[in-house]
N, C-alpha and C positions, 0 to 999 in steps of 0.2 A: 440709348442706353449708356451707363456708365461702366468702367470696371473697375470699380472700386467702392467698396462700402463704407461708413464710420464703424468704427469698432466701440461699442459703446463703452469698453472698458480703458480706453486711451485715446489718443488724439490721433494716430496713426489710421491707414485705411488697409482695407484686407485685398488682397488679390486674387479675387475669384478664378474658379476654374473654367468657369463659362465664356471668359475672356483671355484667360493665359495660356500660353502656347503649351500644349500636352507634350509630357517628357517622351512618352510611348503612343502611338496609334495604332489602333485594331480594326477589323472588319465591321464590330460591332459597337465600338466605344472607344474609350480614350483613357490614359491613366497618368496623372501627374504625380510627381515624387514630392512630395512634404518638406519644405526647409524647417527641420527642425532648429536650426540655431536662431532661425525669427521667430518659431515658436517660443522658443527661450525668451527671448527679449522682449516679447510682446507681453510674457506674463509675467516677467521683471524677476526671472530665474539666473542668477549667477553661478556657473561652475553646477551644472547641475547631475546628479551623480546617474541618471538614468542613460544622460549619455553615452555611458559607458556600456549600456547593455542595449540599445535599443540601435536597432538596424535602420537602414532606409524603410520609410514608412509612404504607402500609395493610396492613392485615391483613384478609384475606378470608376467609370462610367458603366452600365451594365444595367439599359431600361428592360432589355428583355427578359431578365431575372426575375424582376417583381412587378405588378401593376400597380401600386402603391409606392415604391420609390426604386430612383434609379440609381444611387452612388455607394458605393460601399469604401471602406478603408481597409488595408491588406497591410499587417506590419509585422515585425519579426523582432525578437527580443532574445537577447544571449543568456542563458542559466547559466551563469556566473555568482559567486560572492564580489559585491563589491561594497565598501562603507557605507554607509549611510541609507542604503536599502536595504529591505527585509530578505532572508535567504529566499532563495528561489524554490519552487516547489519542482520536484522532479518527478513525473507520475512514468517513466518510460525509461528502464536502465539504458544507462550510456548516454541519454539527451542530451543535446547542448543547445539546441535551440527549441523556439515555440513562435508558432505562425498563429495569428490572430486575423479574425474576419468578422467586421463587423457593417450591418447595416447604417445608413445616416439616417439623419432626420431630415425627410421631406422639405420640413417648413422652414430650412437653413440654407442658406445657400454655401457651400463647402469652399475652402479657399486653400492655399496650397503653405498660408502662413499664420496659420490659427490651428487650435485645438478642432479634430472632428466632431461635430454634435453627432454620438453615436447611439443606435437604438439598442434596446435590451429586449431577449438576452442574448447572448453572443452567439453570432450564427456558427462559428466552427473556432476551435483551439485545439490544436494538435501539437505535438511534440515530436523531435526528428533529430537524429543526428548528423553532422557535419564536420567537414574537415578544421574548417576556420569559419572565420565572418564572413568572409567574402563569397565563400563556397555556399554559407546558407544563402547568402543576399541574391546570389544568383539564381537560387532555387525560388524564392518567392517573386522575383524578379520576372519567372518563367510563368509561375502561377498567376501572376498579374496580365503578363501577355497572353494566356490563354483564356484568363476572363472577357478581354475586351475583344478577344475574337473568336467568343461565344463556344468554345472547347471545354470551358472551365464554369461551370454555373454558380456563383454565390450565394445561393440559397439555399433555405436550410433543408428544402426537399431532397436536395443534391450533394447532402453532408458526404455519403458512402465514397462520393468522387475524392472527399478531400482525405476522408481517412486511407484513399488506398493509394493517394500521393505522400503521406505525411506520415501519422499514426493513428491511432485511434484512443491514444494516451489520455484525452479530454474525456474519458467517459468516466473520468473522475471526479469531473465538475458537474454537480447535479443542476439537472435544468438544461444543460446545455446538448444532449442528445435522446431529445426526447421524442424523435424520429423513427420508427420501425425500418432497419435496413440490415442488408448484409452485403459486405465488403471483403473482396479478396486483398491481403495485403502478404505479398510473395507466396509462398505455401501455404499462407495460413488461412483459414474465412473466419471471419468477424460479426457475430450474430448477435444484431443490438434490438432485442426486446421480442416479444413472442407473439404478434400481431397475428390477424386473419393474412395478412401480406406476407409474412414471413415465412409463415407456415407453409403457404403455396410456393413460395421461392425456394424453402429448405425440400420440398416435395419435388421439387422441379430437379434440384439437385443431385438428389437421390435418383429420379429416374434416367438423366441423363451418365453418370456415375455407370447407373448400371446398362444404360445402352450401350457405353463406349466398353464395356467391358466383357459384352455380348460378341461385338464387332472384333475384338482383339484377340479372343477365342476360338471366331470362325471367320477366321481371312479369306475375303473375296478372291 
């Protein structure tokens, strides 16, 4: 097997993740940093304004997360105004950055120097507050490490885990949060959907609070 394949749009070849040394290794998968400069060259774009807001982007392998696809792209963008780009939509007061998680098309082989072939709808999109780009990139890198270690699942059934880590601001995007779940963010409890599962979860929260209250009033 060769570690390159011919790009249908250019005369260059793609550096496939399956034979490219991972940037990070985990217990259940690996992760590769996407070469954004190489992506721009491949697309023939010079001085791409998106480079000013695009932080390091990753491809992570997580075969444990879903039976039909094994790779995900996890990227972060800065929510700042840049000439040549539409004004960023901020759904969380004070948000400085946004993380995006997509499953990749299993019919294509992901490459570190090409635009990932993503599946829709998006798995997760959440805005958050960071001191600067370096801090935001570090948060995203830790999320990627946790994905390949198996402690942060990138599948849509586990969106609550991402909400707890980042935010629920993506509720503003129709179709991105269509799964009933309850997540705790700081001292707040976010409830999305009122399906049977959430009704049971809410009842459990009420029962737990009542039990804890009773224990406090009747110390052993």
